[in-house]
N, C-alpha and C positions, 0 to 999 in steps of 0.2 A: 218940477221938472225945469231945467233949463232951456234956453232958446233952441238950442240945437237939437236936442231930443225932441221937442214939440214940432219942429220944423219937419225932421225925420219921419215922425209919426204921420203929419199930415201928408207927406209926400207918397208914403206907402198906402195910404189911406185912398188917396185920388188914383193912385196907380192901379189899387184893386177895383175901383168902380170902373176905370175904364176898360180894365181887362175884362170886368164882368159884362161890358155892354158890348165889347166887340165880340164875345162869343154867342153865336147863333146856332139854334139848335133846330136840328130837321127832325120832325115827327113823321113815320109814315106807318100807315095802316093798311093793311088788304084784307080782300075777303074773295074767298074762292067761289066761282059759280056754283050753284046747286046742278049737280049732273054732269058738271065739266070733267073731262078725263084727268086722271091724277099721273103726273109724270113724275121721275125722279127728277131731285134739283140739278139744274144746270150751273156752271160756273157763271159767277156775275159779271166777269170780264168779257164773257163771251155773248152776253144780252145786249141787243142793239137799241138805242134810243132812235124813236121814230116820231117825225112831226107830220107826216102824211101817211095815209091810208096805203100798206103797200099793193101791189099788182098781184104778188104770189096769193094764192088762196091760204087761208088762216083760220085757227079757231081761237076763240077768246076762253082764255081759262080763268080770268078772275079780273078784279079791280084794285086798283092802287091810289091811294090819296095821300099826299102831303099835306100836311096840315099848315094853316099859317102859323107863324112863329113872330116872336117880335124881332122885326127886322127883315133883311133880305140877304140869305145865304147865299154863298158863290153857286154859279150853276152846277160847276162839277160837284158839289156837295149833294144836291138834288139829284143829279143825274146817279151818282154812286148810291143813293137810297133806292131810287127807282130800279137799277139794276139787281140790287140785293133781294129787294123785294119781287122782283121778275123771276129771278133765279130759283127762289122758293118753291115757285108754281111748275118750273120747269120749262119756262118761257125761254123762245128764241130771241124776243122782242118786246118791247114796251113801246106801246102806242100813245102818245101824249093827247089828250080830249081836251085838256083844260089847263091852261097856264096863265094865271092872273093875280094881281093884287087883290087881296080881300081884308075886310075887316078880321081882327084877331082878338080883340078886346075892346075894353075902354080905359080912359085915362081920367081920373078926378083930382083936380087940382082947385084951392082956394076955400077948403071949408065947407060948410053947409050950403053956401049961397056961390059955392064955385061953378067951374066950368068943366062939362063932359065934353071930352073928345076921343074919338075911335082911335085905336091903335092897328096900323095896317102891317101885313105880312103877305109872303108869296104863298099862293096856294097851285097845286098841281093835281089833277085826276088823270090816272092812265089805266089802259088795259094791257094786261099781260096776254101775250097771245103765242102760240106756236104754230110754225107751218105746217101744212098738210103734206103729206107725202105724195108726190107726183106720180 
């Protein structure tokens, strides 16, 4: 293999590595509360993101968890997942209860006598809510 081909292979290898590192996945899970009313799904674009308890009366439909991933996804990506999961419950809004950096795993380096370091990611917990008719 000549030098040019070897250099091209290395460039594409490192581009692939950096592209893989730049991609951050958001994993959302949700649980409907036992006994919560079942509503038809709403449009995710209509689901509000709330950081404070609303003054209007509401009912809690379920809980949404955004699991830590390796890295810190943009806020827009996290909010899109919250809206999507809330819409599945028929929610009018998603009330964020917990929004923190949390350990998502461990990294090992240096062989049998190496160092173990935690890997941190973004974790969010929220309630899917629906406003009560007044």
